[in-house]
Every structure is written in structure tokens, then in C-alpha cells.
N, C-alpha and C positions, 0 to 999 in steps of 0.2 A: 597073163592076160586076162584070164577068166577072173582072178581073185579082185583084179582091179575093177573090171565091170561089175561085179558083184557089190564091190565097196560104194561103187558108183550111185547104184541103183538102190542101195541102203541109204546112202545121204540124203538122194533125192525122195524117197519115200518119208524117211524123218522129217525132212523141210516141209513136206505135203501136209502131214499130220499136226507138227506145230503151228504152221500157219492156220489150220482150221480151228485152233484152240482159241484164236483172238478173233472173235468174230465183231468186236467193237473197234468202228474207225475213230482215232483221235483226230480232229480237225480244228481248223479256226471256228467252225460252226460251233462244236460242241467237243470238249474235253482237252483240247490244247492248253498248256500253260500260258499264263498272262499276268502282267503287271498295270495294264491298263487297257481299256476297251479298244484303243487303237491295235493292239495286236490279236483281236476278235473279228470275226464278220459282224458280231452286233455288240455283245457286252461281255464285260469280265467281272467274274464274281472275285472280290480280293482274297488275296492269300490270307489265311489264318487257318483255325482250327477246323472250319467245316469245309475249307477247300485249300488244302496244301499245296503251295507253289501257285494258286491262283487259277481259275477253272473259265475257259470261255464257253459261252451258253447262248441261247435264244431265249427271249420270252415266249411264253404260251397260254393260251386260255383252255385247252384240252388237250388231250393225246395225240389229236390229228395234227396237231401244230409242230410236232416234234419229228426228227429225224429217227430212222429204225435204230432200235437196240436202247432207246431212250424213252422217258416218259415224261407227263407234265406234273411235276413236283409243287406242292403248295407251299414253297419257300421263296423269298427273295419276290414276293409278288407273282409267282408262276414262272417257273424255269424248266429247261428240258435237262435232266440228269440219267445217267445211265442206269438201266435197271439190273438187278442182281438178284442171285439165289443166296450168297454166301461171300464172306470176304474175300474168299479166292477170286471169285468173279471181277475183283475190283483192283487185283494187282498191277494191271496195265497200266493205271493211272499213277503208279508209284506207291513209295512208301507212305504210311500213315492215313491210307484210304480204306474204308470199309463199306460193308453192305449194312444199311439201317432202314428201318420203316419210317416212311413220312406220310403225310396226308396227299392223296391224290388231288392236284388242283381241280375246284368244281366237281369233284366225284363222291365224296363221302367215304371213301373207302382209303385202307394203308396200301401202300407199293413200296416195294423194296428197291432203294437206290444207292448208289455209290456216293457217299460223302466222307470227310475226315473225323 
């Protein structure tokens, strides 16, 4: 009985640790795969080299327009993309996604975002 309780406690702890590793919430607003804008809250960036599988996002003028864990990238006229420090940070989006520097929309600095 004690061994079973320890195993259950270990599984719960491991699940909590793994859940904490993925702070980015993929949604119809930002991050979900899409074929058309009807699949998203606002717009779909077409599937291709930059957005493998398509990418739901929202337009932005600056960082304050974007949900948490995203920033306003100066691509596609200003869209919210997930921030990252390295390629591993983008694995939650699937294969062929990596971390790259792009211009901050309206900011004059580079920001690291997940793109294909």
C-alpha cells in the first residue's frame, strides 16, 4: 500500500512539474493551427515556412495589444507572436518552429519570437 501511495505522489509531482514547463497557452487568439481566419478569433497566418501548419494571431500596434507570453512583432503588419529565448521554447508549437530575432513593431529593437 505504501509503495502505491509513493508512486501516486511521484506521478502527481511529475505532472505538476511538466505542466509548469509549458507556460504558453495556445488558443484561437494566438498559436492554434489554422487554414483560414474562420479557425481563429481574428486572423490566420497561412501555413508555410514562416508559420508551419498555419498560426492564429491578433493584430497589434505595440506590446500592450498582445496576450501574455507574446509580443508585437513587426511582421505581417504587426502581429502577436510567442516570445522565446531559444528553439526549445518553441517546441510546444510543433515541428519546424524555432526562435528567431525580428523587429519589435514600432519599437526599433529586436525581439525573439517563435517562427518557422
